[in-house]
C-alpha positions in Angstrom: 17.6 51.7 -15.3 18.0 55.3 -14.1 18.4 55.5 -10.3 15.5 57.2 -8.5 13.6 57.3 -5.2 11.7 54.1 -6.1 14.9 52.1 -6.6 16.2 53.5 -3.3 13.1 52.2 -1.6 13.5 48.9 -3.3 17.1 48.6 -2.2 16.2 49.3 1.4 13.4 46.7 1.3 15.9 44.1 0.0 18.6 45.1 2.5 16.2 44.7 5.4 14.2 41.8 4.2 16.7 39.7 2.2 20.2 40.6 3.2 21.8 37.8 1.2 20.2 38.9 -2.1 21.1 42.5 -1.3 24.8 41.3 -1.1 24.6 39.5 -4.4 22.8 42.3 -6.1 25.6 44.6 -5.1 28.0 42.4 -7.0 26.2 43.1 -10.2 27.3 45.9 -12.5 25.9 49.3 -11.3 23.7 49.6 -14.4 22.0 46.4 -13.6 21.6 46.6 -9.9 18.4 48.6 -10.1 16.6 45.8 -12.0 17.7 43.3 -9.4 16.6 45.4 -6.5 13.2 45.9 -8.1 12.8 42.2 -8.6 14.1 41.2 -5.2 11.9 43.8 -3.5 8.9 42.4 -5.3 9.9 38.9 -3.9 10.2 40.3 -0.4 6.8 41.9 -0.6 5.2 38.8 -2.0 6.9 36.3 0.4 5.8 38.3 3.4 2.2 39.0 2.2 0.8 35.7 3.7 2.4 36.4 7.1 1.4 40.0 7.9 -2.2 38.9 8.7 -3.9 36.0 10.3 -6.9 36.4 8.0 -6.6 34.1 4.9 -8.9 36.3 2.9 -6.8 39.4 3.5 -3.6 37.4 2.6 -5.2 36.2 -0.6 -6.1 39.8 -1.5 -2.5 40.9 -0.9 -1.3 38.2 -3.2 -3.9 38.9 -5.8 -2.9 42.6 -5.8 0.6 41.5 -7.0 -0.9 39.1 -9.6 -2.9 42.0 -10.9 0.3 44.1 -11.2 2.0 41.2 -13.1 -1.1 40.9 -15.4 -0.8 44.6 -16.3 2.9 44.1 -17.1 2.2 41.0 -19.1 -0.5 42.7 -21.2 1.5 45.9 -21.7 -1.2 47.9 -19.8 -0.5 50.9 -17.6 0.9 49.7 -14.3 -0.4 51.1 -11.0 1.8 53.6 -9.3 3.8 51.9 -6.5 7.4 52.1 -5.3 8.1 48.5 -6.2 5.5 47.8 -9.0 6.6 50.8 -11.0 10.3 49.9 -11.3 9.5 46.2 -11.6 7.4 47.1 -14.8 10.5 48.8 -16.2 12.8 45.9 -15.3 11.0 42.7 -16.6 9.5 41.6 -19.8 5.9 40.3 -20.3 7.1 36.7 -20.4 9.0 37.2 -17.2 5.8 38.7 -15.6 4.1 35.5 -16.4 6.8 33.5 -14.7 6.5 35.6 -11.7 2.8 35.2 -11.6 3.4 31.5 -11.0 5.7 32.5 -8.1 2.9 34.5 -6.5 0.3 31.7 -7.1 2.6 29.2 -5.4 2.8 31.5 -2.3 -0.8 30.6 -1.6 0.5 27.6 0.2 1.9 29.9 2.9 -1.6 31.3 3.6 -3.0 28.0 4.9 -2.0 25.1 7.2 -2.4 22.3 4.8 0.6 20.0 4.2 2.0 19.4 0.7 0.2 16.6 -1.1 3.3 14.7 -2.0 7.0 15.2 -3.1 5.9 16.5 -6.5 3.8 19.2 -4.8 6.8 20.4 -2.7 9.1 20.3 -5.7 6.6 22.4 -7.6 6.4 25.0 -4.8 10.2 25.3 -4.7 10.5 25.4 -8.5 7.9 28.1 -8.9 9.2 30.3 -6.1 13.0 30.0 -5.8 13.4 28.5 -9.3 11.4 31.1 -11.2 13.1 33.9 -9.2 16.5 32.5 -10.1 15.6 32.3 -13.8 14.3 35.8 -14.0 17.2 37.3 -12.1 19.8 35.6 -14.1 18.1 36.6 -17.4 18.2 40.2 -16.3 22.0 39.9 -16.2 22.8 37.8 -19.2 22.2 34.7 -21.3 21.7 31.3 -19.8 20.0 28.0 -20.5 16.9 27.4 -18.5 17.9 23.9 -17.2 21.0 24.9 -15.1 19.1 27.9 -13.8 16.2 25.7 -12.7 18.6 23.3 -11.0 20.4 26.0 -9.2 17.2 27.7 -8.2 16.0 24.4 -6.8 19.2 24.1 -4.7 18.8 27.6 -3.5 15.2 27.1 -2.6 15.8 23.9 -0.7 18.6 25.5 1.3 16.4 28.4 2.2 13.5 26.1 3.0 15.6 24.0 5.4 16.7 27.2 7.2 13.0 28.2 7.5 11.8 24.9 9.0 11.8 25.9 12.7 9.9 29.2 12.0 7.4 27.5 9.7 6.7 24.8 12.3 6.4 27.4 15.1 3.8 29.2 12.8 1.7 26.0 12.6 2.8 25.0 9.1 3.8 21.5 8.0 6.8 22.1 5.8 8.2 18.6 5.6 6.7 15.5 4.1 9.1 13.3 6.1 10.4 14.9 9.2 12.6 12.0 10.2 16.4 12.5 10.0 16.5 10.3 6.9 13.7 12.3 5.3 15.5 15.6 6.0 18.8 14.3 4.7 17.2 13.0 1.6 15.6 16.4 0.9 18.9 18.1 1.4 20.6 15.6 -0.9 18.1 16.4 -3.6 18.9 20.1 -3.2 22.7 19.5 -3.4 22.1 17.3 -6.4 20.5 20.3 -8.1 23.5 22.4 -7.5 25.9 19.7 -8.7 23.9 19.3 -11.9 23.8 23.1 -12.5 27.6 23.3 -12.1 28.1 20.6 -14.7 26.3 22.9 -17.1 28.1 26.0 -16.1 29.3 26.6 -19.6 25.6 27.2 -20.6 25.4 30.2 -18.2 27.2 33.4 -19.1 29.6 34.7 -16.5 27.5 37.9 -16.2 24.8 35.9 -14.5 27.0 35.0 -11.6 25.4 37.4 -9.0 22.1 35.7 -9.5 23.5 32.2 -9.2 25.4 33.0 -6.0 22.1 32.3 -4.1 22.6 28.6 -4.9 26.3 28.8 -3.8 25.2 30.3 -0.5 22.9 27.3 0.1 25.7 24.7 -0.2 27.0 24.8 3.4 23.5 24.3 4.8 22.7 21.5 2.4 25.9 19.6 3.2 25.4 20.1 6.9 21.8 18.9 6.7 22.9 15.7 5.0 25.5 15.0 7.6 23.5 16.2 10.6 19.8 16.4 9.7 18.8 17.1 13.3 20.4 20.5 12.9 17.5 21.6 10.7 14.8 21.4 13.3 17.3 22.8 15.9 17.8 25.9 13.6 21.6 25.2 13.7 22.5 25.2 10.0 25.8 27.0 9.2 26.0 30.4 7.6 27.2 30.9 4.0 30.9 30.6 5.0 34.2 31.3 3.3 33.4 29.3 0.1 30.7 31.7 -0.8 33.0 34.7 -0.4 35.7 33.0 -2.5 33.3 32.0 -5.3 31.8 35.4 -5.3 35.3 36.9 -5.8 36.2 34.5 -8.6 32.8 34.6 -10.3 32.6 30.8 -10.3 29.3 30.1 -8.6 
């Protein structure tokens, strides 16, 4: 993608709203960073749409606006002019637009205060948000089988979810099906299991996809800490990405 003012705006949105993905995007080849910034800026805009208003109808309208953008991309129609939507349309395919539509639809959970129905409902939310984002971002960089990408995306999503628990509870949401220490540890173990499974299939993921997969690597310290000390989740005391992330980023082995 040719660098322009829209991509500068996308990069700034990601740098402010998702510093970790900004760091990983900067590890991609220069020619591919623009596509990642467009995708990650889209994710920032969608993820915060339910939180910028206390009116559910307005939040729904904001999410629907993005679903309309993705429908235009999926159908090959002219895409409305917007500093994020315009470069996003240049970066992703129609099939990827459909994947991202599932991501936006899942974000409707954030609008309301209803708990997840069951474990499958929570898994579906994580898979459609973090998992779909992982799949699209990796496929923008290279070739990879869907299964390890889905597993890595689940790990990244659970890690981010555990970090968000205090803020979600403060906002009146019910993010955990089982808020007991054992319930939290079990959820973290499921996330770590996804990362372990993904790494066993590392050969099915081209090395060029590494910047996208580093999001899962970054979740590992939080997942392991939550297993050992589940009370740290509600205390907001999970560790940062740590040295392992830096070392793996340097070697390209997510």
